[in-house]
N, C-alpha and C positions, 0 to 999 in steps of 0.2 A: 104244682105248677109245671108246665112244660118248659123246655129250654128256651123256646122263642119268646114266651111271655116274660120269663125272667130277664132275658136280654133286652126286651122292650122296656121293662121297668128300670133296668140299670141305665139304659140309654136316656130315658126321660130324666132320671135322677142326675145324671151327668150334665144334661142340658140345663136343668134348673140351677145347678151349682155354678155352671159357667156363666149363665145370665146374671146370677146374683153377684158374682165376682166382677163381671164387666160393668154392672150398674154402679158398684162401689168405686171402680176405677174411674168411671166417667165423672163421678162427683169430685174426685180428687184432681182430675186433669184440668189444666188451664183451658179456658174457653176460647173460642174463635170470635174475636170482636166484630168482624164483618158479618158473620152469621148472627151474632147477637144483635147487630143493628137491624137486620132484616126481621128478626123475631120481635124486637122492641117496636119496630114500625107496625107490625101486625097485631101485637097484643097490648102494648102499653100506651100507645099514642092516643087512644080513645080518652084517656083520663090525664095523661102526663105530657109535658113538653120538656125539651131540654132547657130552655131559657126563659120560660115564664110560667106563672102559676095557672093551672087549669083546675079541673075537678080534683086532681091530685097535685102534690107539690112538684116543682120543677126538678128535673133529674141531673142537670149539669152540676157537678160538685157533690153529688150525693155520696159517692164513694169517699170515705174518710170524714164525713159530716156526722154530727150527733143527730140521732133521730129526733124529730119534732122541733128542730132548732131554727127554722126559717121564721123570722119575725112577721113576714107578710103573708103567711099561710095559716088558715084556720084548721089546725090539727085537732084530732079528738083529744080529750083530756088524757086518755091512756097513752097515746103516742107522745104527746108533749111531756108527759111525766116519765117516759121510758129512759132508762140509763143505758143506752145502746149506741155504739159507734158503728156506722155502716161500713163493713169490710166484707171480704169474700164469705166468711163464715156466717155472719149475721144476715147478709143479703140472701144467702142460700137458704137459711132457715126461714126468713121472711117470705121468699118466693115459694117455698115448699108449703107453708101454712102460716099466714100472717096472724091469725087468731091464736094459734098455739104459742107463737113467740111473744105477742103483746095482746093479751085478752082485752077486749073492748075497743080495739082500733076499728077503722071503718073500711079498710081495703079487704075485700073478701074474694080476691082473685088469686088463683094458684097456678104455678107453672109445674106440672107434674114430672116432666122429664129432667133428670139431673144434667144431661148434656145441654139442654135448652137453657136451664138456669145458669150454668157455667158460662155459656155464650153471652147471655144478657149481662151478667156480672162483668165479664171482660169488656163489653161495650161501655157499660156505665163507668168502669174504672178508667178506660181510655178517655172518655168524654169528661172525666173529672180531673184529667191531667196527672193521673197517678201511674 
């Protein structure tokens, strides 16, 4: 290999390592609740509302609530039987891949970007009074 090709390979390796580190840092960083509201309005409001049941359960108070615990919502048996408390970690796992967290649930929508998940979680936490 010539020197310029090795330099290119090294540069690409460094860029991938930097991206991997920054993605992990974004997952750990607290989210921006205002950005989360905008994302929630674009992605979640089709099925969820803050204060009433829609196709999905209401979201006000979700942060800190046991999964599947609202008496007036028809959860899947999988979600109703889940022993999960919604917090930053479980909501992040849920928004990453609901089926991986609770097999048999009915929400099959994912938020792929860690920064977007963190923002939505910050918004839900704020709106839950936490």
